[in-house]
OpenMM code with the backbone's topology and positions (N, CA, C; nanometers):
from openmm import Vec3, app, unit

residues = "MET GLU LYS SER ASN GLU ALA LYS LEU PRO THR LYS TYR GLY ASN PHE THR ILE LYS ILE TYR LYS GLN ALA ASN GLN GLU HIS MET VAL PHE MET SER GLU ASN PHE HIS LYS LEU LYS THR PRO ASN VAL ARG ILE HIS SER GLU CYS LEU THR GLY ASP THR PHE GLY SER LEU LYS CYS ASP CYS GLN ASN GLN LEU SER LEU ALA ILE LYS TYR ILE ALA LYS GLU GLY GLY MET ILE ILE TYR HIS ARG GLN GLU GLY ARG ASN ILE GLY LEU LEU ASN LYS VAL ASN ALA TYR ALA LEU GLN ASP LEU GLY ARG ASP THR ILE GLU ALA ASN LEU GLU LEU GLY PHE GLU GLU ASP GLU ARG ASP TYR SER ILE VAL LYS GLU ILE PHE ASN ASP LEU LYS LEU LYS ASP ILE GLN LEU ILE THR ASN ASN PRO ASP LYS ILE ALA TYR VAL GLU SER LEU GLY VAL ASN ILE ILE SER ARG ILE PRO SER ILE ALA PRO VAL ASN SER TYR ASN ASN GLU TYR ILE ASN VAL LYS LYS GLU HIS MET GLY HIS LEU LEU".split()
positions = [
    Vec3(9.8357, 5.5347, 18.5888),
    Vec3(9.9028, 5.5834, 18.4735),
    Vec3(10.0276, 5.5228, 18.5593),
    Vec3(10.0995, 5.4722, 18.4447),
    Vec3(10.2591, 5.4575, 18.4728),
    Vec3(10.3097, 5.5141, 18.4235),
    Vec3(10.4822, 5.5670, 18.4675),
    Vec3(10.5784, 5.6367, 18.3183),
    Vec3(10.7182, 5.6006, 18.3730),
    Vec3(10.7419, 5.6100, 18.2639),
    Vec3(10.9254, 5.6238, 18.2775),
    Vec3(11.0228, 5.7089, 18.2957),
    Vec3(11.1255, 5.6885, 18.3356),
    Vec3(11.2163, 5.7854, 18.3492),
    Vec3(11.2394, 5.8911, 18.1804),
    Vec3(11.2774, 6.0133, 18.1188),
    Vec3(11.3532, 6.0018, 18.0078),
    Vec3(11.4815, 5.9184, 17.9732),
    Vec3(11.4876, 5.9259, 17.8742),
    Vec3(11.6455, 5.8470, 17.8398),
    Vec3(11.6543, 5.9078, 17.7024),
    Vec3(11.8002, 5.9237, 17.6567),
    Vec3(11.8174, 5.9335, 17.5472),
    Vec3(11.8062, 5.8809, 17.4366),
    Vec3(11.7764, 5.9051, 17.2753),
    Vec3(11.7608, 5.8190, 17.1658),
    Vec3(11.8244, 5.8676, 17.0503),
    Vec3(11.9157, 5.8712, 17.0312),
    Vec3(11.9567, 5.9337, 16.9005),
    Vec3(11.8931, 5.8785, 16.8130),
    Vec3(11.8809, 5.9083, 16.6955),
    Vec3(11.7966, 5.8638, 16.5931),
    Vec3(11.9207, 5.9063, 16.4197),
    Vec3(11.8753, 5.8910, 16.3089),
    Vec3(11.8698, 5.9481, 16.2124),
    Vec3(11.8583, 6.1003, 16.1895),
    Vec3(11.7761, 6.1706, 16.2439),
    Vec3(11.7294, 6.2785, 16.2539),
    Vec3(11.7807, 6.3814, 16.2899),
    Vec3(11.8387, 6.3347, 16.4092),
    Vec3(11.8801, 6.3647, 16.5027),
    Vec3(11.9188, 6.3200, 16.6460),
    Vec3(11.9049, 6.4102, 16.7914),
    Vec3(11.9097, 6.3687, 16.9324),
    Vec3(11.8089, 6.3672, 16.9718),
    Vec3(11.7308, 6.2960, 17.0591),
    Vec3(11.6165, 6.3047, 17.1422),
    Vec3(11.6365, 6.2538, 17.2092),
    Vec3(11.5044, 6.2405, 17.3121),
    Vec3(11.4971, 6.2420, 17.4734),
    Vec3(11.3480, 6.1560, 17.4304),
    Vec3(11.3615, 6.0139, 17.5533),
    Vec3(11.2048, 5.9423, 17.5193),
    Vec3(11.1488, 5.9653, 17.6003),
    Vec3(11.0102, 5.9610, 17.6465),
    Vec3(11.0170, 5.8671, 17.8148),
    Vec3(10.8011, 5.7910, 17.7288),
    Vec3(10.7686, 5.7004, 17.8312),
    Vec3(10.6807, 5.6180, 17.8047),
    Vec3(10.5398, 5.6292, 17.8890),
    Vec3(10.4590, 5.6400, 17.8611),
    Vec3(10.3223, 5.6317, 17.9812),
    Vec3(10.2322, 5.5324, 17.9361),
    Vec3(10.2312, 5.4493, 18.0345),
    Vec3(10.1366, 5.3366, 18.0251),
    Vec3(10.0259, 5.3967, 18.0968),
    Vec3(9.9067, 5.3870, 18.0142),
    Vec3(9.7386, 5.3838, 18.0368),
    Vec3(9.6721, 5.2249, 18.0222),
    Vec3(9.6017, 5.1608, 18.0862),
    Vec3(9.5499, 5.0442, 18.0860),
    Vec3(9.6568, 4.9217, 18.0104),
    Vec3(9.6675, 4.8659, 17.9401),
    Vec3(9.7218, 4.7977, 17.8390),
    Vec3(9.8012, 4.8784, 17.6857),
    Vec3(9.8003, 5.0121, 17.7139),
    Vec3(9.8883, 5.0757, 17.6135),
    Vec3(9.9944, 5.1475, 17.6663),
    Vec3(10.0980, 5.1382, 17.6039),
    Vec3(10.2201, 5.2220, 17.6358),
    Vec3(10.2256, 5.3320, 17.4976),
    Vec3(10.2314, 5.4261, 17.5203),
    Vec3(10.2334, 5.5288, 17.4531),
    Vec3(10.3795, 5.6613, 17.4397),
    Vec3(10.4275, 5.6962, 17.3756),
    Vec3(10.5490, 5.7378, 17.3582),
    Vec3(10.5791, 5.8872, 17.3196),
    Vec3(10.6364, 5.9398, 17.4337),
    Vec3(10.6393, 6.0580, 17.3661),
    Vec3(10.7684, 6.0998, 17.3385),
    Vec3(10.8508, 6.1864, 17.2584),
    Vec3(10.9220, 6.2063, 17.1676),
    Vec3(11.0023, 6.3250, 17.1224),
    Vec3(11.1129, 6.4019, 17.2311),
    Vec3(11.1310, 6.5260, 17.2444),
    Vec3(11.2719, 6.5587, 17.2471),
    Vec3(11.2875, 6.7078, 17.1562),
    Vec3(11.3693, 6.7319, 17.0800),
    Vec3(11.4618, 6.7621, 17.2158),
    Vec3(11.5899, 6.7823, 17.2140),
    Vec3(11.6885, 6.7743, 17.3065),
    Vec3(11.6762, 6.9287, 17.3952),
    Vec3(11.6495, 6.9863, 17.3220),
    Vec3(11.5880, 7.1061, 17.4160),
    Vec3(11.4160, 7.1736, 17.4418),
    Vec3(11.3480, 7.0409, 17.4610),
    Vec3(11.2031, 7.0429, 17.4785),
    Vec3(11.1750, 7.1496, 17.5950),
    Vec3(11.2735, 7.0721, 17.7068),
    Vec3(11.1973, 7.1158, 17.8281),
    Vec3(11.2182, 7.3029, 17.8573),
    Vec3(11.3373, 7.3362, 17.7637),
    Vec3(11.3817, 7.4857, 17.7672),
    Vec3(11.2726, 7.6116, 17.7007),
    Vec3(11.2049, 7.4757, 17.5803),
    Vec3(11.0660, 7.5879, 17.5187),
    Vec3(10.9754, 7.6502, 17.5834),
    Vec3(10.9388, 7.7485, 17.5305),
    Vec3(10.8265, 7.8591, 17.5791),
    Vec3(10.7110, 7.7963, 17.5107),
    Vec3(10.6963, 7.7948, 17.3722),
    Vec3(10.5822, 7.7442, 17.3202),
    Vec3(10.6599, 7.5862, 17.2455),
    Vec3(10.6046, 7.4894, 17.2446),
    Vec3(10.6729, 7.3976, 17.1806),
    Vec3(10.6011, 7.3740, 17.1047),
    Vec3(10.6678, 7.2832, 16.9769),
    Vec3(10.5821, 7.2393, 16.8936),
    Vec3(10.5249, 7.1447, 16.9368),
    Vec3(10.3969, 7.0758, 16.8864),
    Vec3(10.3599, 6.9151, 16.9322),
    Vec3(10.2682, 6.8686, 16.8462),
    Vec3(10.3205, 6.7059, 16.7899),
    Vec3(10.2015, 6.6400, 16.7243),
    Vec3(10.1981, 6.5259, 16.8044),
    Vec3(10.0400, 6.5149, 16.7902),
    Vec3(9.9714, 6.3633, 16.9254),
    Vec3(9.9415, 6.2985, 16.7421),
    Vec3(10.0555, 6.1806, 16.6972),
    Vec3(10.0364, 6.1205, 16.6027),
    Vec3(10.0044, 5.9705, 16.6471),
    Vec3(9.8608, 5.9368, 16.5988),
    Vec3(9.8145, 5.7884, 16.5954),
    Vec3(9.9066, 5.6884, 16.5419),
    Vec3(9.9155, 5.5985, 16.6132),
    Vec3(9.9790, 5.4704, 16.5611),
    Vec3(9.9086, 5.4657, 16.4801),
    Vec3(10.0205, 5.4197, 16.3361),
    Vec3(9.9973, 5.3190, 16.1979),
    Vec3(10.1006, 5.2219, 16.1727),
    Vec3(10.0862, 5.0557, 16.2179),
    Vec3(10.1532, 5.0101, 16.2009),
    Vec3(10.2301, 4.9889, 16.0430),
    Vec3(10.1128, 4.9580, 15.9657),
    Vec3(10.1138, 4.9360, 15.8395),
    Vec3(10.1627, 5.0648, 15.7597),
    Vec3(10.1635, 5.1922, 15.7732),
    Vec3(10.2251, 5.3079, 15.6984),
    Vec3(10.3629, 5.3276, 15.8406),
    Vec3(10.3085, 5.3695, 15.9330),
    Vec3(10.4529, 5.3814, 15.9893),
    Vec3(10.5985, 5.3226, 15.9615),
    Vec3(10.5491, 5.1902, 15.9812),
    Vec3(10.6629, 5.0774, 15.9887),
    Vec3(10.6615, 5.0453, 15.8686),
    Vec3(10.5606, 5.0078, 15.7698),
    Vec3(10.6185, 4.9083, 15.6392),
    Vec3(10.5934, 5.0047, 15.5338),
    Vec3(10.5923, 5.1508, 15.5280),
    Vec3(10.5389, 5.2151, 15.4316),
    Vec3(10.3615, 5.2343, 15.3606),
    Vec3(10.3015, 5.1846, 15.3908),
    Vec3(10.1794, 5.1611, 15.3353),
    Vec3(10.1276, 5.2836, 15.2356),
    Vec3(10.1393, 5.2712, 15.1119),
    Vec3(10.0475, 5.4276, 15.0892),
    Vec3(9.8846, 5.4120, 15.0342),
    Vec3(9.8476, 5.3379, 15.1543),
    Vec3(9.7355, 5.3304, 15.1524),
    Vec3(9.6771, 5.4771, 15.2460),
    Vec3(9.7559, 5.5292, 15.3191),
    Vec3(9.7452, 5.6167, 15.4000),
    Vec3(9.8665, 5.7371, 15.4248),
    Vec3(9.8356, 5.8224, 15.5063),
    Vec3(9.9536, 5.9653, 15.4805),
    Vec3(10.0175, 5.9574, 15.6239),
    Vec3(10.0171, 5.8386, 15.7130),
    Vec3(10.0849, 5.7805, 15.8190),
    Vec3(10.2184, 5.8384, 15.8251),
    Vec3(10.2955, 5.7969, 15.7194),
    Vec3(10.4381, 5.7807, 15.7517),
    Vec3(10.5127, 5.9068, 15.7101),
    Vec3(10.4214, 5.9569, 15.6014),
    Vec3(10.4572, 6.0666, 15.5827),
    Vec3(10.4463, 6.1900, 15.6273),
    Vec3(10.3357, 6.2007, 15.7445),
    Vec3(10.3027, 6.2747, 15.8306),
    Vec3(10.4149, 6.2703, 15.9658),
    Vec3(10.4689, 6.1635, 16.0068),
    Vec3(10.5043, 6.1117, 16.1018),
    Vec3(10.6658, 6.2022, 16.0510),
    Vec3(10.7113, 6.1237, 15.9593),
    Vec3(10.8327, 6.2095, 15.9073),
    Vec3(10.8524, 6.2935, 15.8851),
    Vec3(10.7690, 6.3845, 15.8101),
    Vec3(10.7639, 6.5517, 15.8393),
    Vec3(10.7338, 6.5920, 15.9532),
    Vec3(10.7028, 6.5651, 16.0758),
    Vec3(10.6918, 6.5920, 16.2065),
    Vec3(10.8745, 6.5366, 16.2834),
    Vec3(10.9253, 6.4409, 16.2571),
    Vec3(11.0149, 6.4450, 16.3019),
    Vec3(11.1102, 6.5347, 16.2639),
    Vec3(11.1206, 6.5198, 16.1581),
    Vec3(11.1836, 6.6398, 16.0767),
    Vec3(11.1975, 6.7938, 16.1114),
    Vec3(11.0334, 6.8413, 16.1560),
    Vec3(11.0296, 6.9525, 16.1726),
    Vec3(11.0436, 6.9795, 16.3158),
    Vec3(11.0517, 6.8571, 16.4294),
    Vec3(11.1037, 6.8749, 16.5453),
    Vec3(11.2301, 6.9034, 16.5599),
    Vec3(11.3303, 6.7975, 16.4871),
    Vec3(11.4287, 6.7940, 16.4717),
    Vec3(11.4901, 6.9656, 16.5062),
    Vec3(11.4216, 6.9888, 16.3928),
    Vec3(11.5169, 7.1579, 16.3304),
    Vec3(11.4029, 7.2507, 16.4452),
    Vec3(11.2905, 7.2774, 16.4380),
    Vec3(11.2369, 7.3481, 16.5346),
    Vec3(11.2368, 7.3154, 16.7005),
    Vec3(11.2441, 7.2454, 16.7280),
    Vec3(11.2269, 7.1893, 16.8742),
    Vec3(11.0637, 7.1594, 16.8946),
    Vec3(11.0761, 7.0816, 17.0081),
    Vec3(10.9145, 7.0088, 17.0213),
    Vec3(10.9137, 6.8751, 17.0519),
    Vec3(10.7912, 6.7998, 17.0357),
    Vec3(10.7612, 6.6761, 17.0831),
    Vec3(10.6699, 6.6108, 16.9954),
    Vec3(10.6282, 6.4942, 16.9857),
    Vec3(10.5810, 6.3828, 16.9215),
    Vec3(10.4997, 6.3116, 17.0317),
    Vec3(10.3729, 6.3239, 17.0317),
    Vec3(10.3150, 6.1852, 17.1540),
    Vec3(10.3041, 6.1126, 17.0248),
    Vec3(10.3355, 5.9919, 17.0549),
    Vec3(10.3247, 5.8664, 16.9840),
    Vec3(10.2009, 5.7736, 17.0403),
    Vec3(10.0669, 5.7809, 16.9653),
    Vec3(9.9527, 5.7732, 17.0896),
    Vec3(9.9163, 5.5844, 16.9951),
    Vec3(9.9836, 5.5360, 17.1100),
    Vec3(9.9539, 5.4144, 17.0410),
    Vec3(9.7751, 5.3578, 17.0694),
    Vec3(9.7400, 5.4170, 16.9160),
    Vec3(9.5633, 5.3006, 16.9267),
    Vec3(9.5730, 5.2778, 16.7938),
    Vec3(9.6154, 5.1983, 16.7543),
    Vec3(9.6306, 5.1695, 16.6308),
    Vec3(9.4896, 5.1524, 16.5273),
    Vec3(9.5059, 5.1658, 16.4135),
    Vec3(9.3567, 5.1808, 16.3555),
    Vec3(9.2316, 5.2535, 16.3769),
    Vec3(9.2864, 5.3628, 16.4486),
    Vec3(9.1680, 5.4957, 16.5081),
    Vec3(9.1152, 5.4096, 16.6420),
    Vec3(9.1897, 5.2935, 16.7226),
    Vec3(9.1728, 5.2662, 16.8461),
    Vec3(9.1022, 5.0893, 16.8133),
    Vec3(9.0850, 5.0493, 16.7318),
    Vec3(9.0194, 4.8864, 16.6556),
    Vec3(9.1029, 4.8195, 16.6630),
    Vec3(9.2225, 4.8616, 16.6960),
    Vec3(9.3264, 4.7209, 16.6841),
    Vec3(9.3865, 4.6508, 16.5249),
    Vec3(9.4978, 4.6206, 16.5358),
    Vec3(9.5393, 4.5962, 16.4183),
    Vec3(9.4657, 4.4708, 16.3596),
    Vec3(9.4432, 4.3443, 16.3979),
    Vec3(9.3754, 4.2792, 16.3484),
    Vec3(9.1851, 4.3557, 16.2856),
    Vec3(9.1637, 4.4228, 16.3635),
    Vec3(9.0337, 4.4776, 16.2686),
    Vec3(9.0569, 4.5487, 16.1910),
    Vec3(9.1870, 4.6177, 16.2033),
    Vec3(9.2388, 4.7168, 16.0647),
    Vec3(9.2203, 4.6637, 15.9807),
    Vec3(9.3223, 4.5265, 15.9753),
    Vec3(9.3395, 4.4286, 15.8802),
    Vec3(9.2051, 4.3700, 15.7950),
    Vec3(9.1205, 4.3406, 15.8719),
    Vec3(8.9898, 4.3793, 15.8216),
    Vec3(8.9166, 4.4498, 15.7670),
    Vec3(8.9434, 4.6090, 15.8272),
    Vec3(8.8759, 4.6872, 15.6930),
    Vec3(8.9623, 4.7379, 15.5943),
    Vec3(9.0635, 4.6956, 15.6041),
    Vec3(9.1286, 4.7207, 15.4795),
    Vec3(9.0903, 4.6336, 15.3941),
    Vec3(9.0419, 4.4706, 15.4369),
    Vec3(8.9804, 4.4067, 15.3592),
    Vec3(8.8242, 4.4350, 15.2504),
    Vec3(8.7569, 4.4949, 15.3509),
    Vec3(8.6683, 4.5461, 15.3361),
    Vec3(8.6629, 4.6998, 15.2699),
    Vec3(8.7616, 4.7265, 15.2348),
    Vec3(8.8401, 4.9004, 15.1479),
    Vec3(8.8332, 4.7825, 15.0416),
    Vec3(8.8684, 4.6852, 15.0488),
    Vec3(8.9634, 4.6396, 14.8701),
    Vec3(8.8183, 4.5866, 14.8325),
    Vec3(8.7345, 4.5692, 14.9109),
    Vec3(8.5543, 4.5229, 14.8448),
    Vec3(8.4947, 4.6979, 14.7737),
    Vec3(8.5324, 4.8044, 14.8006),
    Vec3(8.5037, 4.9173, 14.7742),
    Vec3(8.4460, 5.0302, 14.9032),
    Vec3(8.4452, 4.9678, 14.9952),
    Vec3(8.4462, 5.0204, 15.1121),
    Vec3(8.5188, 5.1542, 15.1495),
    Vec3(8.5035, 5.2510, 15.1997),
    Vec3(8.5940, 5.3864, 15.2243),
    Vec3(8.6369, 5.3960, 15.3746),
    Vec3(8.7297, 5.4188, 15.4450),
    Vec3(8.7560, 5.3716, 15.5743),
    Vec3(8.6484, 5.3976, 15.6574),
    Vec3(8.5198, 5.5200, 15.6376),
    Vec3(8.4585, 5.5015, 15.7860),
    Vec3(8.3499, 5.4296, 15.7357),
    Vec3(8.3293, 5.3655, 15.6610),
    Vec3(8.2172, 5.2391, 15.6076),
    Vec3(8.2563, 5.1335, 15.6467),
    Vec3(8.4107, 5.1086, 15.6388),
    Vec3(8.4873, 5.0057, 15.6896),
    Vec3(8.4321, 4.9772, 15.8148),
    Vec3(8.4648, 5.0548, 15.8955),
    Vec3(8.4966, 5.0555, 16.0369),
    Vec3(8.3267, 5.0211, 16.0855),
    Vec3(8.2132, 5.1609, 16.0260),
    Vec3(8.0813, 5.0961, 16.0725),
    Vec3(8.0658, 4.9372, 16.0551),
    Vec3(8.0898, 4.9088, 15.9558),
    Vec3(8.0177, 4.7786, 15.8421),
    Vec3(8.1219, 4.6504, 16.0324),
    Vec3(8.1965, 4.7520, 16.0857),
    Vec3(8.2862, 4.6171, 16.1548),
    Vec3(8.2068, 4.6126, 16.2780),
    Vec3(8.1661, 4.6805, 16.3234),
    Vec3(8.0719, 4.7448, 16.4526),
    Vec3(8.1305, 4.8328, 16.5352),
    Vec3(8.2178, 4.9237, 16.4748),
    Vec3(8.3123, 5.0111, 16.5674),
    Vec3(8.2289, 5.1329, 16.4898),
    Vec3(8.2539, 5.2748, 16.5920),
    Vec3(8.2531, 5.3968, 16.5249),
    Vec3(8.3829, 5.4478, 16.4532),
    Vec3(8.3274, 5.5791, 16.3793),
    Vec3(8.4269, 5.6083, 16.2751),
    Vec3(8.5786, 5.6354, 16.3428),
    Vec3(8.5667, 5.6536, 16.4300),
    Vec3(8.6892, 5.6832, 16.5241),
    Vec3(8.6534, 5.6567, 16.6616),
    Vec3(8.7140, 5.5592, 16.7064),
    Vec3(8.7229, 5.5022, 16.8542),
    Vec3(8.8518, 5.5447, 16.9397),
    Vec3(8.9175, 5.6691, 16.9264),
    Vec3(9.0671, 5.6991, 17.0241),
    Vec3(8.9754, 5.7360, 17.1156),
    Vec3(9.0430, 5.7480, 17.2371),
    Vec3(9.0000, 5.7557, 17.3640),
    Vec3(9.1471, 5.8812, 17.3619),
    Vec3(9.1778, 5.9964, 17.3851),
    Vec3(9.3002, 6.1135, 17.4064),
    Vec3(9.3118, 6.1314, 17.5562),
    Vec3(9.2639, 6.0789, 17.6460),
    Vec3(9.2598, 6.0497, 17.7810),
    Vec3(9.4267, 6.1054, 17.8376),
    Vec3(9.5077, 5.9973, 17.7579),
    Vec3(9.6316, 5.9982, 17.7739),
    Vec3(9.6925, 6.1254, 17.7699),
    Vec3(9.6846, 6.1798, 17.6716),
    Vec3(9.7197, 6.3356, 17.5975),
    Vec3(9.7318, 6.4196, 17.7558),
    Vec3(9.5996, 6.4334, 17.7623),
    Vec3(9.6030, 6.4791, 17.9339),
    Vec3(9.6807, 6.4583, 18.0176),
    Vec3(9.7413, 6.3258, 18.0812),
    Vec3(9.7999, 6.3159, 18.1920),
    Vec3(9.9354, 6.3541, 18.1468),
    Vec3(9.9637, 6.3162, 17.9851),
    Vec3(10.1171, 6.3717, 17.9424),
    Vec3(10.1633, 6.5063, 17.9479),
    Vec3(10.0311, 6.5938, 17.9226),
    Vec3(10.0478, 6.7136, 17.9042),
    Vec3(10.0543, 6.8059, 18.0162),
    Vec3(10.0157, 6.7493, 18.1502),
    Vec3(9.9716, 6.7469, 18.2850),
    Vec3(10.1317, 6.7536, 18.3128),
    Vec3(10.1829, 6.6368, 18.3312),
    Vec3(10.3340, 6.5639, 18.3540),
    Vec3(10.4712, 6.6772, 18.2851),
    Vec3(10.4336, 6.7357, 18.1732),
    Vec3(10.5061, 6.7836, 18.1308),
    Vec3(10.4995, 6.9676, 18.1518),
    Vec3(10.3637, 7.0021, 18.1835),
    Vec3(10.3723, 7.1365, 18.2571),
    Vec3(10.2940, 7.2140, 18.1392),
    Vec3(10.2585, 7.1525, 17.9927),
    Vec3(10.2232, 7.2306, 17.9015),
    Vec3(10.1151, 7.2866, 17.8950),
    Vec3(10.1433, 7.4569, 17.8381),
    Vec3(10.0303, 7.5456, 17.8953),
    Vec3(9.9997, 7.6174, 17.7673),
    Vec3(10.1259, 7.6484, 17.7091),
    Vec3(10.0869, 7.7080, 17.5258),
    Vec3(10.1829, 7.6239, 17.4788),
    Vec3(10.1014, 7.5974, 17.3165),
    Vec3(10.2266, 7.5083, 17.2534),
    Vec3(10.1705, 7.5455, 17.0806),
    Vec3(10.1912, 7.5175, 16.9711),
    Vec3(10.2361, 7.4942, 16.8768),
    Vec3(10.1632, 7.3960, 16.7983),
    Vec3(10.0431, 7.3609, 16.7411),
    Vec3(10.0048, 7.2032, 16.7524),
    Vec3(10.0224, 7.1287, 16.5684),
    Vec3(10.0837, 7.0565, 16.5681),
    Vec3(10.0678, 7.0350, 16.4336),
    Vec3(9.9801, 6.8807, 16.3955),
    Vec3(9.8679, 6.9330, 16.3360),
    Vec3(9.7480, 6.8537, 16.3021),
    Vec3(9.6920, 6.9377, 16.1987),
    Vec3(9.6122, 6.8638, 16.1680),
    Vec3(9.4791, 6.8502, 16.0547),
    Vec3(9.3567, 6.8174, 16.0955),
    Vec3(9.3682, 6.7396, 16.2048),
    Vec3(9.2430, 6.7184, 16.2711),
    Vec3(9.1824, 6.7523, 16.3573),
    Vec3(9.0841, 6.8266, 16.3288),
    Vec3(9.0124, 6.9115, 16.4300),
    Vec3(8.9364, 6.8212, 16.5687),
    Vec3(8.8983, 6.7445, 16.5715),
    Vec3(8.9016, 6.6222, 16.6954),
    Vec3(9.0399, 6.6690, 16.7941),
    Vec3(9.1800, 6.6799, 16.7329),
    Vec3(9.3013, 6.6969, 16.8165),
    Vec3(9.2479, 6.8586, 16.9064),
    Vec3(9.2515, 6.9054, 16.7829),
    Vec3(9.2489, 7.0588, 16.8231),
    Vec3(9.1275, 7.0805, 16.8977),
    Vec3(9.0496, 7.0308, 16.8750),
    Vec3(8.9045, 7.0828, 17.0097),
    Vec3(8.9573, 6.9991, 17.1620),
    Vec3(9.0434, 6.8487, 17.1495),
    Vec3(9.0748, 6.7513, 17.2618),
    Vec3(9.1486, 6.8734, 17.3489),
    Vec3(9.2289, 6.9157, 17.2743),
    Vec3(9.3763, 7.0674, 17.3527),
    Vec3(9.3663, 7.1481, 17.3853),
    Vec3(9.2142, 7.2280, 17.3072),
    Vec3(9.1847, 7.3330, 17.3827),
    Vec3(9.0655, 7.3037, 17.5008),
    Vec3(9.0391, 7.1901, 17.5101),
    Vec3(8.9683, 7.1601, 17.6132),
    Vec3(9.0504, 7.0914, 17.7529),
    Vec3(9.1709, 7.1099, 17.7210),
    Vec3(9.2339, 7.0727, 17.8468),
    Vec3(9.2585, 7.1586, 17.9017),
    Vec3(9.2382, 7.3271, 17.8182),
    Vec3(9.2823, 7.4222, 17.8942),
    Vec3(9.4520, 7.5071, 17.8345),
    Vec3(9.4774, 7.4132, 17.7195),
    Vec3(9.6119, 7.4155, 17.6723),
    Vec3(9.6028, 7.5374, 17.5381),
    Vec3(9.6373, 7.6335, 17.5421),
    Vec3(9.6536, 7.7370, 17.4312),
    Vec3(9.7123, 7.7070, 17.3442),
    Vec3(9.6386, 7.7138, 17.2209),
    Vec3(9.7151, 7.6766, 17.0432),
    Vec3(9.7612, 7.8115, 17.0259),
    Vec3(9.8638, 7.8418, 17.0426),
    Vec3(9.9292, 7.9504, 16.9873),
    Vec3(9.9203, 7.9502, 16.8067),
    Vec3(9.9559, 7.8541, 16.7493),
    Vec3(9.9129, 7.8051, 16.6303),
    Vec3(9.9127, 7.6999, 16.5878),
    Vec3(9.8735, 7.6540, 16.4904),
    Vec3(9.8213, 7.5127, 16.4026),
    Vec3(9.8929, 7.5111, 16.3035),
    Vec3(9.9601, 7.4218, 16.2883),
    Vec3(10.0870, 7.3954, 16.1816),
    Vec3(10.0339, 7.2664, 16.1000),
    Vec3(10.0189, 7.3466, 15.9801),
    Vec3(9.9362, 7.2048, 15.8819),
    Vec3(10.0158, 7.0820, 15.8917),
    Vec3(9.9817, 6.9466, 15.8970),
    Vec3(10.1036, 6.8527, 15.7745),
    Vec3(10.0195, 6.7941, 15.7257),
    Vec3(10.0599, 6.8573, 15.6094),
    Vec3(10.0432, 6.8125, 15.4355),
    Vec3(10.1268, 6.6929, 15.3977),
    Vec3(10.0937, 6.6311, 15.3846),
    Vec3(10.1708, 6.4924, 15.3329),
    Vec3(10.1293, 6.4558, 15.1712),
    Vec3(10.1958, 6.3866, 15.0663),
    Vec3(10.1923, 6.3796, 14.9481),
    Vec3(10.0502, 6.2739, 14.9296),
    Vec3(9.9944, 6.2870, 14.8302),
    Vec3(9.8878, 6.2300, 14.7797),
    Vec3(9.9196, 6.1375, 14.6722),
    Vec3(9.8753, 6.0208, 14.6993),
    Vec3(9.9181, 5.9591, 14.5469),
    Vec3(9.7795, 5.8393, 14.5333),
    Vec3(9.7724, 5.7794, 14.4337),
    Vec3(9.6665, 5.7389, 14.3537),
    Vec3(9.6463, 5.5909, 14.5089),
    Vec3(9.6663, 5.5373, 14.5748),
    Vec3(9.6280, 5.4563, 14.6738),
    Vec3(9.5622, 5.5229, 14.7740),
    Vec3(9.6322, 5.6615, 14.8318),
    Vec3(9.5477, 5.7417, 14.9572),
    Vec3(9.4694, 5.8298, 14.9400),
    Vec3(9.4297, 5.8603, 14.8140),
    Vec3(9.3752, 5.9581, 14.7010),
    Vec3(9.1737, 5.9636, 14.7601),
    Vec3(9.1416, 5.8467, 14.7723),
    Vec3(9.0424, 5.7974, 14.8507),
    Vec3(9.0030, 5.8456, 15.0049),
    Vec3(9.1368, 5.7636, 15.0453),
    Vec3(9.1327, 5.7793, 15.1865),
    Vec3(9.1569, 5.9323, 15.2781),
    Vec3(9.2182, 6.0280, 15.1675),
    Vec3(9.2414, 6.1666, 15.2053),
    Vec3(9.1231, 6.2230, 15.2046),
    Vec3(9.0338, 6.2136, 15.0914),
    Vec3(8.9292, 6.2937, 15.0977),
    Vec3(8.8046, 6.2238, 15.1734),
    Vec3(8.7982, 6.1525, 15.2744),
    Vec3(8.7123, 6.1052, 15.3271),
    Vec3(8.7754, 6.2065, 15.4563),
    Vec3(8.9303, 6.1599, 15.4841),
    Vec3(8.9566, 6.2701, 15.5718),
    Vec3(8.8966, 6.3913, 15.6093),
    Vec3(8.8976, 6.4461, 15.4377),
    Vec3(8.8908, 6.6148, 15.4357),
    Vec3(8.7313, 6.6108, 15.4274),
    Vec3(8.6725, 6.5783, 15.3482),
    Vec3(8.5220, 6.5654, 15.3410),
    Vec3(8.4277, 6.4940, 15.4497),
    Vec3(8.4117, 6.3926, 15.5304),
    Vec3(8.3822, 6.3386, 15.5847),
    Vec3(8.4093, 6.3851, 15.7646),
    Vec3(8.5548, 6.4015, 15.7831),
    Vec3(8.5634, 6.4003, 15.9029),
    Vec3(8.6251, 6.4936, 15.9706),
    Vec3(8.5987, 6.6126, 15.8667),
    Vec3(8.6433, 6.7822, 15.8462),
    Vec3(8.7701, 6.8242, 15.8672),
    Vec3(8.8818, 6.7233, 15.8377),
    Vec3(9.0607, 6.7340, 15.8707),
    Vec3(9.0377, 6.8802, 15.7301),
    Vec3(9.1596, 6.9730, 15.8007),
    Vec3(9.2106, 7.0679, 15.7424),
    Vec3(9.3002, 7.0321, 15.6617),
    Vec3(9.2796, 7.0032, 15.5117),
    Vec3(9.3693, 6.9921, 15.4160),
    Vec3(9.3614, 7.0833, 15.2972),
] * unit.nanometer
topology = app.Topology()
chain = topology.addChain("A")
for resn in residues:
    res = topology.addResidue(resn, chain)
    for name in ("N", "CA", "C"):
        topology.addAtom(name, app.Element.getBySymbol(name[0]), res)
């Protein structure tokens, strides 16, 4: 693992500090409030990359809305976002678009991944352990709906003081996706 120095990043939400962690060919970003290092129990979101949602505003998911909610919350309350660069639950952008094409034919997000020869979720959270160790995180408030992320953080011996839900609006394009996350993946919605 390689890591960058910390650098200031002024944004429309406020002023932040960023740091990059590189693992294999993936570079993950940590986005911290200015007071992050002074917080006893920081708010933390592990946000999985979604180019179509985060950048282009896709309505097929709730990713951009969850990221925006987290940034605004971190700007106000302090903490950090780990921008986990594993696109499409780590199947990559090309395969994510192929999964979208299968969804256009009636598959749900899990069925599409399975039909393409992947597990329903291929993400590897091991970089999170490296980041938590580097930043000496022991007690956090975790911003998530994902029980797998909760279980992984707990497996690191990090104490989750509280879970902060990340509830984004549902629309006609992402309703099925949200239901699959809730009913089949156990998301706490």
